[in-house]
TIMI-20950 format. One line per field, with one value per residue (C-alpha): x, y, z; residue in one letter; chain; residue number from 1. Coordinates in pm, 1 decimal, m for minus. Example, Ala and Ser with C-alpha at 12.3 -4.5 7.8 and 13.67 -1.06 7.14 Angstrom:
<atoms>
east <- c(1230.0,1367.0)
north <- c(m450.0,m106.0)
up <- c(780.0,714.0)
res <- c(a,s)
chain <- c(A,A)
n <- c(1,2)
</atoms>
This chain:
<atoms>
east <- c(719.8,685.9,917.9,1040.1,1127.5,1348.8,1522.1,1598.3,1708.6,1952.8,2127.0,2110.9,2324.4,2521.5,2467.6,2470.8,2156.9,2338.2,2524.0,2184.3,2078.7,2375.5,2300.2,1895.9,1970.6,1761.7,1871.7,1964.3,1644.2,1435.0,1499.0,1479.2,1140.0,1103.1,1248.6,982.3,689.5,589.5,662.6,577.0,372.9,219.0,188.0,511.4,518.3,761.3,713.9,717.4,1034.9,1215.7,1078.5,1193.8,1526.3,1553.0,1544.7,1768.3,2050.5,1961.9,2076.4,2417.8,2259.2,2401.6,2214.3,1966.8,1978.7,1729.2,1691.5,1993.0,1888.1,1917.9,2098.3,1917.7,1635.6,1283.8)
north <- c(1911.1,2035.4,1893.3,2251.7,2225.3,1914.7,2062.2,2400.6,2168.1,2010.6,2300.7,2449.1,2186.2,2208.5,1814.0,1697.3,1438.7,1144.1,1322.2,1370.3,991.6,861.5,1099.6,1008.0,546.2,597.0,528.1,863.1,758.8,881.8,1200.9,1267.4,1180.2,1381.7,1701.8,1672.5,1528.4,1243.7,911.7,795.8,1054.2,932.0,1176.6,1116.6,1242.9,1293.3,1073.5,1244.7,1035.6,1154.0,1540.1,1515.4,1332.6,1648.4,1881.0,1620.3,1676.2,2034.8,2053.5,1826.1,1557.3,1252.4,937.7,902.7,546.9,739.5,919.0,793.5,627.0,690.3,545.7,701.9,471.2,585.4)
up <- c(735.2,408.8,107.1,44.4,483.4,461.5,154.3,335.8,668.6,445.8,296.0,585.3,748.2,410.0,358.8,28.8,31.4,4.8,354.2,483.7,416.7,648.6,906.1,882.9,848.5,539.1,142.2,m87.4,m322.2,17.8,19.1,m239.5,m247.7,98.2,m112.6,m400.5,m225.3,m453.8,m537.0,m865.4,m924.8,m543.9,m262.0,m34.3,322.6,574.1,895.6,1178.4,1357.5,1025.3,1131.0,1500.0,1364.1,1111.0,1432.6,1663.4,1408.6,1374.9,1801.0,1760.1,1844.1,1688.7,1889.1,2189.2,2430.0,2651.0,2940.1,3231.7,3509.5,3849.3,4077.0,4367.0,4574.4,4670.4)
res <- c(m,k,p,a,e,f,k,a,w,r,k,m,l,k,l,t,q,k,e,a,a,q,r,l,g,l,k,s,r,i,i,q,y,y,e,k,g,e,r,n,g,d,r,f,e,i,p,k,a,i,e,l,a,c,y,a,l,s,l,g,v,e,s,y,s,g,p,e,k,s,n,k,k,k)
chain <- c(A,A,A,A,A,A,A,A,A,A,A,A,A,A,A,A,A,A,A,A,A,A,A,A,A,A,A,A,A,A,A,A,A,A,A,A,A,A,A,A,A,A,A,A,A,A,A,A,A,A,A,A,A,A,A,A,A,A,A,A,A,A,A,A,A,A,A,A,A,A,A,A,A,A)
n <- c(1,2,3,4,5,6,7,8,9,10,11,12,13,14,15,16,17,18,19,20,21,22,23,24,25,26,27,28,29,30,31,32,33,34,35,36,37,38,39,40,41,42,43,44,45,46,47,48,49,50,51,52,53,54,55,56,57,58,59,60,61,62,63,64,65,66,67,68,69,70,71,72,73,74)
</atoms>
């Protein structure tokens, strides 16, 4: 995910940087780094886990506890 794509995702969900940070469990400053693509002049990449979390949030998934256990005996 590129910085512009991350910002477009946030704006599509009508989230402020602070709200996006809260939904992703991050600090607001990290959201700024993601959108700028750098931190103190160094490249700052968006981790795959954050990219997947953005996708999940855009689908309406707020939390995930793993697959459901089946009660069927084999």
